[in-house]
N, C-alpha and C positions, 0 to 999 in steps of 0.2 A: 556540508562545511567545506569551503574551498580555501586553500592556502597556496602561496607561491614560494618557490625556493628562496628567492631573494628576501621575501618577508620573513620566512622562517629563520634566516640567518640573523635577523634583527634580535632574536631571542636565543638561538642555539649556535654556539660557537663550535667549530669542528671542521674536519676535512671529509665531506660527504657529498654525494650527488643525488639526483632525483631517484635513481634506481635503489640506492641505499635507503632513502626515506620510504619508498613504497614497500620494499621488502620488510623493513622494520615495523612499519605501521600494521601490515597484515599479520605479522608474527605476534604482536602484542594486543591484538583484538580490535584494531581500527581498520575495517575493511575499506580498501581503496577502490572506488567505483570507476575511476578513470584518471588519465593523465593527458593533459593537452598542452602543447608548447605553441604559443602564438607565433613563434619564429618560423614554424613550419609553413604557414600559409604566406609568409613573406619571403620565402626562398626565391631567389632570382631577381629580387629588387635591391638596388644599391644606390648609394649616394652618388650623384653625377652633377656635372656643371655644364651649363649651356654656354658654348663658346660664341656661336653666331646664331642669329635669328633673322631669316629672310622670308619675304612673302612668297607663298606658293604660286608657281606660274599658272596653275589651272584653277585655283580657288581663292576667293578674296578673304575667307574667314580662316584659312589655314596658313601655318608657317612651316618652313623647312628649317630645322635646327641641326646644328652640329654639336654633338654632346661628348664631353670628355668623361670616360668611364673609370679613369684612374688605373687602368691596367697597363699603361705604357704603350698601347697600340694606337692605331689611327682612330680619330674621333668617329663616332657613329652618326649616320643621318637618321633623324627622327622627324616624322610629320606630326604636328601638334596643333590643336584648335583652341587651346586655352588662351584667354585674353591677356593673362599676366606673363606669358612666356616671353623671355627677352634674354639678350646676351648678358652673361654674368650671373644669372640666377643659378642657385644651387638647389637642386630638388631630388626627386626620387625617380629613377629610371627602371622600368620593367623590361628585362632582357628577353629575347626570344626563348620560349620554353617555360617562362614563368606563367602562373595561373592567377588571374585577377580575383582576389577574394570576394569581391562584391557580386560577381556574376558567373564565376567559374570559367571564364574565357581564357584559353591558352594563347599567349602571344606568339606570333610568328612573323618572320620576315615577309612583308607584303607590299605591293605597290598601291599607293594611295594617290589617285588622280595622276598616274604616270610617274610618281616619285617613290622610290623604294624607302620604306620605313623599317628600321631595325629595332623596334620595340615601342614603348609608350612612356611618356612622362605622366605621372599619376597624381590624382587628387586624393584628398583624405577620404572621401566617400568610397572611391574605388578600392582603397586598402582597408576599408571598414574601420577607420580611425576617427571618424566624425561625419557630420552631415554636409560639410562644405563641398560643393561641386562647381563653384564658379570659376575656379582656376586650379592650377597644379600646385603641389606642396612647395612652399618656400622655406628652405632651411637656412640656418646661420651661415654667413659667408665663410666662416672658418671650419665648417663641417668637413671632415676628411674625405676627399674624393676617393671613390672605389670601395669604401667600407660597406659591408652588407647593412642594409637599412635596419634590419631587426636588431643588430648589435648597436647601431647608433641610437636607435629609439629606445633601447633598454627593453625590447620586447622578447629577448631570448631568456625568458623566465618561465619555466614550466609551472603549470597550474595543476595541483593535485586535488581531486575531488574525493572527500572522505565521508563515509557513512558513520555518523556518530550515534551510538546506541542511546536510548532515552535515559539510561542511568548515569551517563557520563557528561553531566552538565558542565564539569570543569574543562572539558575539551571543546567547548563551543567558542573558543578563541584560539588564535595562533599560539599564544603563550602556553595554554594548556597542552596543546599538541607537542610543543617543544619540551615541556616538562616530562611527558611520557617518553619521548625519544631519548632524552638525556638519561632517564632512569634505565633505558634499554641499552645504554652504552654508545649511542650514536654520536654524542658530543657533550658539551658542557653547557648547562643552562646559565645564561648571563643574568646578573642581578638586575632587578627592575628598578630603574631610576625614578624616585618619587620626589618631585620638586617641593621645596618649602616656600609657601606663599603666605605671607603675613596678612595682606589685605589692608585696605585703608577705610576705616569707618565701618559702621554696621551695614548689614544687607539692606538694600533700598526697597525691597519688596518683602513683606512678611510672608513666611511659609509656615505651615503647620499640618498636622495630620489629625483629622477628626474620626478616622476609622482605623484604630491601631490594630484590630484583628486582621484587616486586609492590607494595610500599609503601616507596618510597625515603625518604619524609619523613613524620614523625608528630609534630605540634606540639600543644601544649595548655597550659592553666592551670586551676587550681581557683578557685572563688569560694565563700566561706563566708557563711552568713547571708542567703540570698536568700529572697524571698517570692513563691512561684509562685501564690498565691491572688489576686493583684491582677489586675485586668482588663487585657487587651491594649489599648493606646492606640487610640482611635477611628480615627486616621489610618492606622495599620497594619492594623487589622482590615478597614477599608473597602477598602483596596487589595488585600488578600489575597482578600476576598470577591468583588471585581470580576473577578478572574482565575480564580475557581472553587476557591479554597483555603479550606476550612472552618476557622474559628478554633477551636483546640483548647485551648491554654493559653498564657500569656505566653511561657514559655521555648521551647515548640515553635514558636510563631508567629515568634519572633525568628529562629530557625534557618531557617525557611521564607522569611522575608522577605529575609534576606541572600542566600539561594540565587537567588531570582527577581530581586532587585535587582542583584546583582553577579555572578551566575553562579557562585557559590562555595558548594557544599554544606558543611555542618558538622554536628556532632552534639553534643548536650548530655546528659550522663549524670547520673543521680542517684547521687552518691557513696555513699549509704547502701546501695545495691544492688550495689556492687562489692566484690570480695574480692581484696586484693593488687594487683599491678601490672596496668595495662591495656596489652595487647600486640597489635600487628599481626603475625599469623603465618599460616602455611599451616594449613588445616584437616586434621584426621585423617580418613581414610576412614571413613565411617559416622557421624561426628558429626552431631548434629541441633541445630536452633535453631528457636524459635518467633518468627517475625517480627512486626512491628507490624501486619501485615494479619491476624494470628490464625492463619496457616497454618504447619505444621511443614515444615521442609526438611531433607533428608538431604544432607550435604556430601561432596565428594570432596577428595582430597589436593592437587589443583592449584588449589583455591579459596582466596581470602584472607579471613580473618575477623579481627574484633576480639574478644579474649577476656581474661578474668582467670583467677585461680587456680581458680575454680569452673566455668569452661567458656566456651562461645561466647556472646557477647552480640549481635554484629552480623555480617551478611553485608557485608563491607567494601565501601564505595562504592555499595551498592545499597539496603539497607534495614536499619534498626535492629531490635534485638530487643525483644520485648514486655516482657522481665523488667526491663531497666534504664531504662525510660522514666520521665520526670518526672511527678509528680502534684502535687496541691495541697499536699501535706504536705512536698514537697521543700524542703530548706533548704541543702544543700551540693551543688554541681554541679562537673562537669569539662567544660570546653569543649574539643572536639577538632576540629582542622583537619589534614587529611592530604592527601598526594598519592599517588594510586594509578595504577599503570601502566594506560593505557587498554585495551590488548589483553586484559589479565587480567580486567578488569571486564566487557568485552563477552562473553568466553567463559563466564564464570560466569553472567551474566544469561541467556545462551542456554541453558545447560545446565539451569538451574533454571526456565526460562520465567517469569522474574520481571522486571518492568519497574518503574521508578520515576523520579521527576524527578531524583534524584541520579544514577542510572545513566546517564540520557541525557546528563548533563554530564560525568561522569567518563570514560565510554567515548569521548567525542569529544576529551577532553583539556582539563582546566582549567589555568589559569595557574600554572605551578610557582613563579613568583616572588611570588605573592600569598598567602603563608601567614601571615607575621608581621602584615601589615596586616589581613588578614581576621580573624585572631584578636583583634586590638585592636578592630575594629569590632563583632564579636559581643559581646566582653566589655563594651564601653561601653554597648551597648544593654541588656544584662542589668543592669548597674549602674544605668542611668537608669530602667528600668522595675521591676525586682525588687529593687534594692538589693544589698548584700553587700560583701564585702571580697575583692579578687582577690589571687592569689599571683603570684609572678614567672613569666615565660614559661619553658616547658620545650620543648626541641627534641631529637628523636631522628631520626637519619639526615640525609641531605642531598638536597634536591630537585634534579632535573636542570636545571641553569641554564646549560648551555653556550650561548654566543651564536652564533647562526646569521647568516652574512653571504651576500649575493648580489651578484654583479657584474651591472651593468645599464647598458645604453645607452639614453638617452632617445629615440633615433630609433626604437626598437622599437615605440613606441606607434602610429606610422604604418605601418611595414612589417608588423608582426604584428597590431596591434589595429585598424588601419584608420582611426585618428583621429590627426591631427597635433596634438600638444599641446605648448605651449611648455614648455621645461625648468623654468622658474620655477614654472609652474602645477603641473607634476608634483611638484616638490619640496614645494610647499605641501600638496598632497593627501596625499602619503606621510607628511609630518611630522604632519599632523592625524590620521592613522590610527595614529600611534605609531612609525613607522619612523625610524631614524636615517640621515642622509645624509652621506656624505663624497664630495664632487664630485671628479672626476678623469676619466680615460679608461681604463676605464669608471668609473661611479659605484660606490662600495662602500656597500651598503645593509644596515644592521643590522636584523634582523627582531625585532619585539617579542616578549616571552616568551609573550604570549597568542595568537600567530598561528603555531601549529605546522603550518598548512596551506601555508605559504609555503616553497618549496624552490628555485625557479629564476627566471630572468628572465621567462618567460612569466606566472608568477604575479603579478609586479609589473605587467606590462602589463595584466592583468585588473583589478588594483586601480585603476589610474589611469583606465582606459577606462570601468569601470562607474560610477565616481563622476561622470565627465563625462556618461555616458549613452550606451548603445549606439545610441540613436536618432540620435546625431550622426554615425554612420558614413554616409558618402555612398553613394548608390546609383549604382554604375558598371556599365555593361554589359560583359559579357565580350567579348573580341575574337573575331572569327570570320573565316574565310577567305571569299574571294569565291566566288560560284557557289552551287550547290545544297548545302544543309547535309547533311552526312553523318549517318546514323543514330547516335544516342548509346546506345540500348539494346543490351545484349549479347544473344547468342543465348539465354542462360539467362533473362534478363528477359523476352524476347519469348515464350518458352515458358510462363513463369508467367502472363503476361497472357492468352495464348490459352486456357490451361486454366481460368483464373479466369472468363473469359467463357463457356466451354463448360459449366462446372459450374453457373453461375448460370442459363444458358439452359435447363439440364435440370431446374431447379426446386429446386436446393439453395441454402441460405442461408449466406453466408460468415460465419465466426466468426473472431475474433482473440483468442487466449488467451495466457496468460502463457508465456514461454519457461522459466520456473522453476516447479517443482512441489515438493510435499512429499516427504519420504522414503517416506511411506506410499503416495503415488500412483505413485512410480517403482518401487516394489518388485515389482509383477507383471510388469514388463518387464526384470527383472534388475537393477534399481537404476540409479542414474545414475553415469556415468563421471566427472562433474565436479560438485563441490559448493562452495558459497560458505562461506568461513570465518567471515564476518561478515554473514549475510543480514539483510535488512530485516525478515524474518519467517520463522519455522520452516516456514510454509506455502509459502514461495518460496525454498527452499534449494538444490534440486537442478536442474541444467540438464536439461531433459526428454529422456529417451531415445526418446520417441515422442510424436506429436501426439495420440494417443488419450486420455491422461488429461485434457487440457484440454477436448476435445470431449465426453467422457463426463460430465464435471462440468457442462458447459453443457447437455447433454441432460437431466441430472437436474434442473437448475434449471428448465428449460422444462416438464418433466413436472409438477413441483410447482406450476407456475402454470397448469396446465390444458391444455397443448399436447397434442393427440391424435396429430399426425403430425409427426415430427421428421426433418428432412433438413438436416444441417449439413456444411459442408466448410471446410477451412483449408489454406492453402499456407504452409509455414513450414519451420523447420530442426529436425532431430533432432541432438542433440549426443552423439556416440559417442566412444569412446576414441581413434579414429584421425582423425576429421574431423567437420565439420558436413555433414549430409546433407539436401539440399532434398527435401521430401516433400509430396505432396498426400494429405490424409486425409479420408475421408467417414464419417459415422456416420448410420445410419438406424434409427429406433425408432418404435414405435407403429403406427399404421394407414397402410398404403400407399394404400388407397382407402376412401372413406366407405361406410357402409351405404346401401342404396337399394332401390327396388322391383325394379330389374333385377338388380343385383349381389347383393342379399341382405345377409348380414352383412358387416361391415367386414373387409377382408383385411389381414393384416400383411405385413411385408417378409420375404423369404427369401433364401437364399444366391444364388439365380439373379438376383435384383435387384442384388445386390452385384456379381456377375460381369458383368452387362450394363452397369452403371455403369463398371466398370473398363475394359471393352473399348471403350466409347464414348469415354471420356476419353483412353485410349491412342491411339485412332485420331485424335482431335483433336490430340494431341501429335505426330502424325506417325510413331508407331511402327507396325511391320508387324503390325497386330492379327490379320490372317488367318493369320499364320505362328506365332503364339504357342502354346506348349504349356502345358497345364494339368497341374501337378504338385503334390506334397504341400507343405503350408506349412512354413516354416523358423523361425517365431517361437518364443519361449520357451514351454515347457509351461504350460498354463493360460490362454493368451491366446485361442486359437481353439478353437471347438467341434469335437471329433473327428468326422471324416466330413462336416463341413459347411463346410470351408474349403479353399482351395488357393492356389497361386501361378500366375502367368502368366510364362513364361520364354521367352527366345530361346536355346535350348540348355539343357543341364543346369545351368549355373552362372550365367547372366545372368538374375537375378530382376528383372523390371520392376515387378511388383505382387503384392500378396497381398490376398485378399478372402474373404468368407464370414461366418458367424455367430460372434460372440464367445462365449467360454466363459461359461455362466451365472454361474459364481462371480465372474468378472471384472465382469460387469454389476452383480451385487449389491455387489461391493467399492466401486463408485462410486455405489451407490444408484439405479440405473436399473431401472425395472420392465419386465418382458417381454423378449422376444428382441431382440437388438441386432445389426444387420449393419454391417460396416465394410469400407472399402477403403483400402489404403495403396499409393500409386503413388510409386516411387522415381525422382525426376526425373533424378538424375545417372546412372541406369542406362539411360535411353532413348538409343538410338544417335543421334548427331548426323547431320544431313543432310550428304551429301557436297557438296564445293565444286561450284558450278554450272559446267558445261562449255559447249560450244556450244549455242546456242538450239535447242530442239526444234521440229520442224515442227508445224504446227497439227494438232489431232486430226481425223481423218477417220473417220466412223462406217462400220462394215462394210456392204457392199452386200447381203450375204446374211443371212437370219435365223438365229439360233442354233438348235441342235437339243438337245432335252432327252431324257434317258433315265433311267429309274428302275431301281435295283438293290436287291434285298432280300437281306440277308446274315444268316446265323446265326453268332453270336459268343458267346464266354464272357461271362457277365454282369460279369466283372472287366475286360473290355476297354473302354477309354475310347472313347466315340463320337467325340471330337475326334481321337484317333489314327487311327481308321478313316477319317474324312473327309479327314484330311491325307494319308493313304496313297493314297486314291482320287484326290485332286486332283493328286498328283504322278505318277500313272501315265503321263500324256502331257502334259507341260507346254506343248507347242506347240498342241495342239488343245483341251484341257480348260481352260476359263476360270473355272469355278466348280463347287463341289460343296457340298451342304448336306444335313444330316440332316432328314428331314421326318416320320419315324415311328419309334416304339420300341414293341415289343410283347413281352410275356411272358405265357404262359398256354397255353390249349388249342392243341395242334399244335406247340408249341415245346418241345424237350426240357428237362428240369429242369437248372438251372445255366447255361442259355443264354438269349439274347435275340435277337429279330429287329430288325435295324436297317435302315431303308429310306433310301437315299441318292439324291438327285437330282443328276445330272451334266449340266452344260451344256457343249456343244461349239460351237465357232465356226468355220464354214467360211470359207476365205479367198477364193479366186478362183472356185471352182465348188462345187456342192453335193456332199455326201458320197454315195458309192456304198454299197450294202449291205455290200460287202466291207470298205470303210474303216471303217464303223461297227462291224462285227464285230471288226475288228482292235483298235479302241479298247476295245470291251467286253472282249475277252480280256485286254488290259493291265490294265483295272480289276479284273477278277476275280483276276488274278495278284497285283496289289498288295494287294488285300484279304486274300488267302490268306497273304501274307507277314506281314501285320499280325495274323493270327490269326482271320480270318473266312472263311466259305465261302458261296458263292452258295446261296441257299435254293431248293430244288426245288419 
């Protein structure tokens, strides 16, 4: 929402500047995103008069001008190529040092074909004031010479860009902003002038609403004999231009002006293009309309339209149709002011992916009591600017005008809002915001029709405290018990902190992605269990079923910016149908190691890198990484590359993590080049540590050295090496402290379909060294355990 200081003064009387407005808006909850003064880019340009214009001695198309700058000094010599440059013309001179807005060129004193030029006479395009470039600007002959052009053109009017929160529909117009500023003490809100228009005769085009649930009220009147060829008044055009609205025609500009001034969209139809009655109704499935943006839209039966006997003219509350728009030849019009159900507008806009200034107001909820007055204001502007004869007012349907009341205790400002405010001050604030007060125990507060966001007493607390300013809340230390403070972080929080440090220490970069994704991004993971009915964007509609979509999108962005090695991780929540699941996710893409004279070519990541990362992080989390079983993945088809992914489990059902290469089609789906490895660790599946018992005795290293024995087994190539190592390690849990695979061989000497697996077994003697008999007994247990797993000792 943009406003200008001059426009604000139309509604707010007082002695204030742009700095006061910005500070007050930020204090009362309206974040100012920026302030821009158009005068700044016109610095160095001033009104000047051409005294003489002579042909350039070295160029037929150039003239040498002498220009009076109004400073009392000698006239300046300026070389100019404009065909309309002549003696007596009053225009705009850019002095040396000024920067031309259109191209950023700094003007300097320079020789042009041997003649020194001290600046430039400017066109409207060069100053970004229009598209005319055929000649220099011609001002009125009585324009004050020497005046800064920004002051003369009324461009010295700062534009304030305000971020309006979705619940503050009343501030989607300049008057709503002025009301809040007045309540904060910046000035006095001026009364809104409502013209009294009797009208002559009944409305010339019947209006009605056939969809009262979607369009409860449809008001309007016709005006005959208008002249739309007249120019929009300078004051209106200047304000619309300042906030980025291009002037189109007088009638269109009037409708736009009222929308930004009062937050009230309207529409003006060319009656000559209407056939029969104008009706608000539901669309028929498959109906089409060409909107003002030139695009065709196919409508559904749950959408609201404005139509006549010939078909649809408007997508109600969102965008008008191209067919019934006003042109310079328009002479008879119909002014329409309607109230549309906000939810219907929002759903239609989302379905059509169509946004507009009208939609942003209707879907938040416009004032249902401001139909008659808005129609009168629009009508009066049409009469003042374009002339004509209005009809009587026509009303179809009834707006929802039920009065909402809230019980309120003034003491809540202290107990709930943290600021003790005198009841009289609270009453003054609420009345300045439009609330009606009936004092008692409790107060009965009547909510104004333009504040559909107010439902309960906490909303009233927010209103009075924000106007006072949240910086008035006293800083009070929380009470604490004596002695050593107890830890405040939960076990889950401590686990996340530990894993975050471990992942960062391992060389992964933390990413924070949106908890919402698009339907397209969620589709490869089975879709989302939860979707927003009214998302801020279709790209942020579904609560993510996995952290992979966000990380893959981040990987794609990094690749497009030249990143050769991508190592990203995120700790967040997956949102499934039964619960939120805390998860750590890693994505690896690109090069694992750089090319070099020792390593040769750059090496990419593989599934074993993902497995190593998963095991290292599970170990950091306190999981029994040495007892985990590697089993098949459980994710949806198309997520993991067949044969290059697996899960880590404690038993057949307790899945702690999944890792491996992502399916190539999934990587392409997110526009990531090359192979992509990923890890997902399910934090809520990691077994919690047992409650601590009696303190353990200090660790005493064994007095005797460990003994190592190597075993080579022949096993089917389908046997998992991890299963074999686990079986060997469990052969004698008292004496065997470790076992690991150190060699795998297939080829000459090994039968087809089998593989040779070499395992190192570590034995730890306790009080005395092992005897040969004891070692043989352990070896027999190892061979037996391996045979049970499906492997035989290699001869």
